[in-house]
N, C-alpha and C positions, 0 to 999 in steps of 0.2 A: 856615299850617303844614299839613303832610300829616296826614290822619286816622289813618293807620297809626302814625305817630310818636307822636301824642297818645295813642292806645290803648296803645302799648307803654310809654310813661312812666307811665300810670295803672296798668297791670298791675305794673310794676316797683315802684311805690310801695306797692301793696297787698301785694306779696310781701315788701317790707321791713317793713311793719307786722306782717304775719303772723309773720315770723321773730323780730322783737323781742318779740312777745307770747307766743311759744311756745319759750322757751329751757329749759323744765323738762326734766330728764333722764328718759328712759324706758328700761326694760330690755326688750329683745326676745329671746325664746328661740326658737331654731330648731335642731331636732335636739338636739345636745349642746352648742351654743354659747349663751352669754349675752352679749349686746352691749348696752352702755349708751351712749346718745347722746341729743342733744336731739331733741325731737319735730319741730321744723322741719327739721332735717337728715335725719331718717328719712323724712319726707314728700317732701323734695327727692330723696333717693336713689330712692325708689319711683317718683316721677314721671319721673325721668331714665331709669330702667330701662324703664318703660312706653313712653316716647318712643322709645328706641332699638329696642325690640322692634317697635313699630309702624312705624318707619321701615324696618327691615329687611324686615318683612312686606310693606309697600307696594312696596318695591323689587323683591322677589321676584315679586309678582303682576304688576307692570308688565313685568318681564323676560319672564315666561311669556306675557303677552298679546302683547308685541312679537314674541316668537319664533313664536307661533302665526300672527300676521299675516304674517310673513316666509315661513313655510312655505306658507301659502295662496297668496301671491303667486307663489312659486316653482312651486307646483303648477299654477296658472293659466298661467304662462309656458310650462311644459313641455307642457301640453295644447294650447296654441294654436300652439306651434312645430311640432307633429307634424302 
C-alpha cells in the first residue's frame, strides 16, 4: 500500500477521535456576536480558513514569481533582438 494513503488514513482516524472527544459547546465572542458551537467544529473552521488563506497567498506569490520570470525573459529577448 502507498505510504501517502496510510498516512492519510491515520490522520483521518486521529481527526475522528479528536472530533468525538471534543463535542462540548463553547461560546465565541467576536465584536458584538456570540456564537455557540462545538470545540471540534470551531477548530475545523479555523483550520479551514487558515488553509484557504495560505493557499491563496501561495498562489499569489507563485503568480508574481512567474510574472517576474516572464518579464525577465521578454526583456532578454528584446535586448538580444536589437
